[in-house]
C-alpha positions as CSV (number, residue, x, y, z in Angstrom):
1,M,0.0,0.0,0.0
2,K,1.3,3.4,-0.8
3,D,2.4,5.6,2.1
4,T,-0.1,8.4,1.5
5,V,1.2,10.6,4.3
6,S,4.8,10.5,3.1
7,G,3.6,11.0,-0.4
8,D,1.6,14.0,0.6
9,I,4.6,15.5,2.3
10,A,6.7,15.2,-0.8
11,A,4.1,16.2,-3.3
12,A,2.3,19.2,-1.7
13,A,3.6,21.6,-4.4
14,G,1.1,24.4,-4.6
15,S,0.4,25.3,-1.0
16,R,2.0,25.4,2.4
17,N,3.0,22.0,3.8
18,P,1.5,21.6,7.3
19,F,4.0,18.9,8.1
20,I,6.9,21.2,7.3
21,D,5.3,24.0,9.2
22,A,4.9,21.9,12.3
23,V,8.5,20.7,12.2
24,R,9.7,24.3,11.8
25,A,7.6,25.4,14.7
26,I,8.9,22.6,16.9
27,A,12.5,23.5,15.9
28,V,12.0,27.2,16.8
29,I,10.4,26.4,20.2
30,T,13.0,23.8,21.2
31,V,16.0,25.9,20.1
32,V,14.7,28.9,22.0
33,L,13.9,26.9,25.1
34,G,17.3,25.2,24.8
35,H,19.2,28.5,24.9
36,W,17.0,30.0,27.6
37,L,17.4,26.9,29.8
38,V,21.0,25.9,29.4
39,T,22.6,29.3,29.0
40,S,23.1,31.7,31.9
41,L,24.9,35.0,32.3
42,V,26.1,34.8,35.9
43,D,27.1,37.9,37.9
44,T,30.5,37.4,39.6
45,P,32.8,39.7,41.5
46,T,35.0,40.0,38.3
47,G,32.1,40.5,35.9
48,M,29.5,38.4,34.1
49,V,30.5,35.0,32.8
50,I,28.6,32.4,30.8
51,D,27.6,29.3,32.7
52,S,25.3,26.3,32.1
53,P,23.3,24.0,34.4
54,L,24.6,21.1,32.3
55,K,28.1,21.9,33.8
56,H,26.8,21.4,37.4
57,L,23.9,19.0,36.9
58,P,24.9,16.2,34.5
59,E,21.6,14.4,35.2
60,L,20.0,17.1,32.9
61,T,22.1,16.0,29.9
62,P,19.1,14.1,28.2
63,V,17.3,17.5,28.0
64,S,20.0,18.6,25.5
65,W,19.0,15.7,23.1
66,V,15.5,17.1,22.9
67,L,16.3,20.8,22.8
68,Q,19.2,20.8,20.3
69,T,17.1,20.6,17.1
70,L,19.3,22.4,14.6
71,G,19.2,19.4,12.3
72,L,15.4,19.9,12.0
73,F,16.0,23.6,11.0
74,F,18.3,22.6,8.1
75,F,15.9,19.7,7.2
76,V,13.0,22.1,6.7
77,G,15.3,24.6,5.1
78,G,16.4,22.1,2.4
79,Y,12.8,21.2,1.7
80,A,11.8,24.8,1.3
81,A,14.8,25.6,-0.8
82,A,13.9,22.8,-3.2
83,R,10.5,24.5,-3.8
84,S,11.6,28.1,-3.8
85,Q,12.2,30.2,-6.9
86,T,13.8,33.1,-5.0
87,S,17.3,34.0,-6.1
88,F,20.3,33.8,-3.8
89,L,20.9,37.5,-4.0
90,T,17.3,38.3,-3.1
91,R,17.4,36.0,-0.1
92,L,20.7,37.6,1.0
93,K,19.2,41.0,0.9
94,Q,16.1,39.8,2.7
95,L,18.2,38.4,5.5
96,A,20.6,41.3,5.8
97,L,18.3,44.0,7.1
98,P,17.0,42.5,10.3
99,T,20.4,41.0,11.1
100,L,22.2,44.3,10.7
101,L,19.5,46.2,12.7
102,M,19.9,43.8,15.6
103,L,23.7,44.0,15.4
104,G,23.6,47.8,15.2
105,C,21.4,48.0,18.4
106,W,23.8,45.8,20.3
107,A,26.9,47.6,19.1
108,A,25.3,50.8,20.5
109,V,24.5,49.0,23.8
110,L,28.0,47.6,24.2
111,F,29.6,50.9,23.4
112,G,27.5,52.5,26.1
113,L,28.3,49.8,28.6
114,T,32.0,50.2,27.8
115,V,31.9,53.9,28.3
116,R,30.2,53.3,31.7
117,G,33.1,51.1,32.7
118,V,31.8,47.6,32.1
119,D,34.8,45.2,32.0
120,Q,35.9,43.8,28.6
121,G,35.1,40.2,29.7
122,T,31.5,41.1,30.4
123,A,31.2,43.0,27.1
124,F,32.7,40.0,25.2
125,N,30.3,37.5,26.8
126,I,27.3,39.7,26.0
127,G,28.4,40.0,22.4
128,Y,29.1,36.3,22.2
129,L,25.6,35.3,23.4
130,V,23.9,37.8,21.1
131,T,25.8,36.8,18.0
132,T,25.9,33.0,18.6
133,P,22.7,32.2,16.6
134,L,24.1,34.1,13.6
135,W,26.3,31.2,12.4
136,F,23.1,29.5,11.3
137,L,22.5,32.2,8.8
138,G,26.0,31.9,7.4
139,V,25.7,28.1,6.9
140,Y,22.1,28.6,5.5
141,L,23.3,31.0,2.9
142,I,26.2,28.7,1.8
143,L,23.7,25.9,1.4
144,L,21.5,28.1,-0.7
145,A,24.4,28.9,-2.9
146,L,25.1,25.2,-3.3
147,K,21.5,24.6,-4.6
148,P,22.7,23.4,-8.1
149,L,25.0,20.8,-6.5
150,V,22.3,19.8,-4.0
151,R,19.8,19.4,-6.8
152,K,22.3,17.3,-8.8
153,L,23.0,15.0,-5.9
154,D,19.3,14.6,-5.3
155,E,19.1,12.8,-8.6
156,Y,20.9,9.9,-7.0
157,A,19.7,7.7,-4.1
158,W,23.1,7.9,-2.6
159,G,23.4,11.7,-2.9
160,V,23.1,12.3,0.9
161,L,26.2,10.1,1.5
162,V,28.4,12.8,0.0
163,P,27.9,15.4,2.8
164,I,28.0,12.5,5.3
165,A,31.4,11.5,4.1
166,L,32.6,15.1,4.1
167,V,31.9,15.5,7.8
168,L,35.4,13.8,8.2
169,V,37.1,16.9,6.8
170,L,34.4,19.5,6.9
171,P,32.4,19.3,10.1
172,H,29.7,21.7,9.1
173,A,28.7,19.2,6.3
174,V,26.5,17.8,9.1
175,W,24.0,20.5,8.3
176,W,24.3,19.9,4.6
177,A,23.3,16.2,5.2
178,A,20.1,17.3,7.0
179,W,19.5,19.9,4.2
180,Q,20.0,17.2,1.5
181,L,17.4,15.0,3.2
182,G,14.9,17.9,3.3
183,H,15.6,18.6,-0.4
184,A,14.9,14.9,-1.2
185,L,11.7,15.0,0.8
186,A,10.3,17.6,-1.6
187,R,10.5,15.0,-4.4
188,R,10.2,11.6,-2.9
189,R,9.1,9.5,0.1
190,I,11.7,9.1,2.9
191,P,10.9,6.4,5.5
192,G,11.2,7.6,9.0
193,P,11.8,4.5,11.2
194,P,15.1,3.5,9.6
195,L,16.5,7.0,10.1
196,L,15.3,7.0,13.7
197,V,16.9,3.7,14.5
198,I,20.2,4.5,12.8
199,G,20.3,7.9,14.6
200,V,19.6,6.6,18.1
201,L,22.0,3.7,17.8
202,G,24.6,5.9,16.2
203,Y,24.4,8.5,19.0
204,A,24.5,5.9,21.7
205,L,27.5,4.1,20.2
206,L,29.4,7.3,19.4
207,T,28.9,8.8,22.9
208,S,29.5,5.5,24.7
209,F,32.5,4.2,22.8
210,G,33.6,6.9,20.3
211,G,34.8,9.5,22.7
212,Y,32.1,12.0,21.8
213,P,30.5,14.1,24.7
214,T,27.1,12.8,25.9
215,S,25.6,16.3,25.8
216,A,24.3,17.5,22.5
217,V,25.4,21.1,23.2
218,G,28.6,22.6,24.4
219,I,29.3,23.0,28.1
220,P,31.4,26.0,29.4
221,G,34.9,24.8,30.2
222,A,34.6,21.5,28.4
223,T,37.4,20.8,25.9
224,V,35.2,19.0,23.4
225,S,31.7,19.9,22.1
226,N,29.3,18.2,19.8
227,L,28.4,21.6,18.3
228,N,31.7,23.4,18.0
229,P,32.6,21.9,15.6
230,P,29.7,19.5,14.8
231,N,30.6,15.9,14.3
232,Y,29.1,12.5,13.6
233,A,27.4,12.4,17.0
234,T,25.7,15.7,15.9
235,L,24.7,14.0,12.6
236,A,23.4,10.9,14.4
237,L,21.1,13.1,16.6
238,A,19.9,15.0,13.5
239,L,19.0,11.7,11.8
240,A,17.2,10.5,14.9
241,Q,15.1,13.7,15.1
242,I,14.4,13.7,11.4
243,G,13.4,10.0,11.5
244,L,11.1,10.7,14.5
245,V,9.2,13.6,12.8
246,L,8.8,11.5,9.7
247,T,7.5,8.6,11.7
248,I,4.9,10.7,13.4
249,A,4.1,12.7,10.3
250,P,0.3,12.2,10.5
251,L,0.2,13.8,13.9
252,L,2.5,16.7,12.9
253,T,0.5,17.3,9.7
254,R,-2.6,17.9,11.8
255,L,-0.6,20.1,14.1
256,G,0.6,22.1,11.2
257,T,-2.9,23.4,10.4
258,T,-3.4,25.1,13.8
259,K,-3.2,28.8,14.3
260,P,-0.3,28.8,16.8
261,V,1.9,26.9,14.3
262,R,1.0,29.3,11.5
263,W,1.7,32.2,13.8
264,L,5.1,30.8,14.7
265,N,6.0,30.1,11.1
266,K,5.4,33.8,10.2
267,R,7.9,34.9,12.8
268,A,10.3,32.0,13.0
269,L,13.4,33.8,11.8
270,G,12.7,36.9,13.9
271,I,12.3,34.7,17.0
272,F,15.5,32.8,16.2
273,L,17.4,36.1,15.8
274,A,15.9,37.9,18.9
275,H,15.6,35.2,21.6
276,Q,19.2,35.4,22.8
277,S,18.9,39.2,22.8
278,A,15.8,39.0,24.9
279,L,17.6,36.8,27.5
280,V,20.5,39.1,27.7
281,T,18.3,42.2,27.9
282,V,16.3,40.7,30.8
283,T,19.6,39.7,32.6
284,L,21.2,43.2,32.2
285,A,18.0,45.2,32.9
286,L,17.5,43.4,36.2
287,S,21.1,43.2,37.2
288,A,20.7,46.2,39.5
289,W,18.4,44.0,41.7
290,G,20.6,40.9,41.3
291,P,21.9,38.5,41.4
292,L,18.4,37.1,41.1
293,P,17.5,33.4,41.5
294,G,17.3,31.7,38.1
295,L,18.8,34.7,36.3
296,Q,22.2,36.0,37.4
297,Q,22.8,33.4,40.1
298,P,25.0,30.3,39.3
299,P,23.0,27.4,37.8
300,D,24.6,25.0,40.2
301,H,21.6,23.6,42.1
302,P,18.3,21.8,41.1
303,D,16.2,24.7,42.3
304,W,17.8,26.9,39.6
305,V,15.8,25.0,36.9
306,W,12.4,25.9,38.2
307,Q,13.5,29.4,39.1
308,R,14.7,29.9,35.4
309,L,11.3,28.5,34.2
310,L,9.6,31.4,36.0
311,W,11.6,33.8,34.0
312,L,10.6,32.3,30.6
313,P,7.4,34.4,30.2
314,V,9.4,37.5,30.8
315,C,12.0,36.5,28.2
316,A,9.1,35.7,25.8
317,A,7.6,39.2,26.3
318,V,10.9,40.8,25.7
319,T,11.4,38.7,22.6
320,W,8.1,40.1,21.3
321,G,9.4,43.6,22.0
322,W,12.5,42.9,20.0
323,L,10.3,41.7,17.1
324,R,8.2,44.7,17.2
325,A,11.2,47.0,17.3
326,L,12.7,45.2,14.2
327,Q,9.4,45.4,12.4
328,G,9.1,49.1,13.1
329,R,12.5,49.7,11.5
330,S,12.3,47.3,8.7
331,A,11.0,48.3,5.3
332,R,7.7,46.7,4.4
333,R,8.1,44.1,1.7
334,A,5.7,41.7,0.0
335,A,5.4,38.2,1.6
336,P,7.5,35.5,-0.2
337,P,6.0,32.5,-1.9
338,P,4.3,30.0,0.4
339,E,7.0,27.5,1.2
340,E,10.1,29.7,1.5
341,A,12.3,28.5,4.3
342,V,14.1,31.4,5.9
343,A,12.1,34.4,5.0
344,A,12.4,38.0,4.2
345,P,13.4,41.0,6.3
346,A,10.1,41.3,7.5
347,S,10.6,37.5,7.7
348,A,12.7,38.4,10.7
349,V,9.4,39.6,12.1
350,R,6.3,38.5,10.3
351,T,6.9,36.4,7.2
352,P,7.6,32.7,6.7
353,A,11.0,31.6,8.0
354,P,13.6,28.8,8.3
């Protein structure tokens, strides 16, 4: 019997694909929660330093497997790029405005903080957290530029093996592999269970016997990270997550038709760009009353987790403020075609994104 769900995923050519929209929304939510829950700007006598509860509470490591979903971002990006007719230069221009606006705002803030005597270490850590998500856009643009090659490889069943092999010498090819799978999904059925099994077993073996860290994200002070640079453990996790969403495609397809998912998809890129800025804004704005539990205090005890959870609504509200600020300063542009992956400037705020 034909797999009608997978067939629908690959064949929905003229309208938005609710499955892809649902996966994109999940990726946005989990990446944002991941940064907000495992990243902390801690107030110390010598300045603010970056810390993580994963450093002090290793029992939280499995949370990183759920919240590090960058593979899903590139998976839906590859799918959308396969269907998009927008040129590379147009996409570059569309991404540049919101990014430059955000960087300009923080350049002014950091200059002001430096003038007021904030130490260089604190200024560096603030800038690092704010700009960390931007590497995604760089890799995304490179993959867009490789579209002719990606399309050529997609003509062969073994095409995805090329970026997988390249991970040996080019670690960021991990994201190309996820992108290539998304591109393939736009044309053909991809069975989910085999990818899920391969990914889970691969991650377990690589972290147990291959010397790779168990955590899916980097931990401050650790000498090795599964994200900087990405590696085969990162790829295994991406394959497991892609396999999982394909396996539960019927459920996600229904989820993708809901209003919250559509709302998130219109603002996905903007949320991705602004969420770290929101966390840093909240941390700095309330530092005069700090160090506050769950915010500027060290994340070295279990109570910190629920204390940080109480700050998430505040971070969400400030994220919305950043989106509104970017929108108010961005030139209005027409919305892009339905299934575009990372959207237009206003995409940073209101149009379809990654």
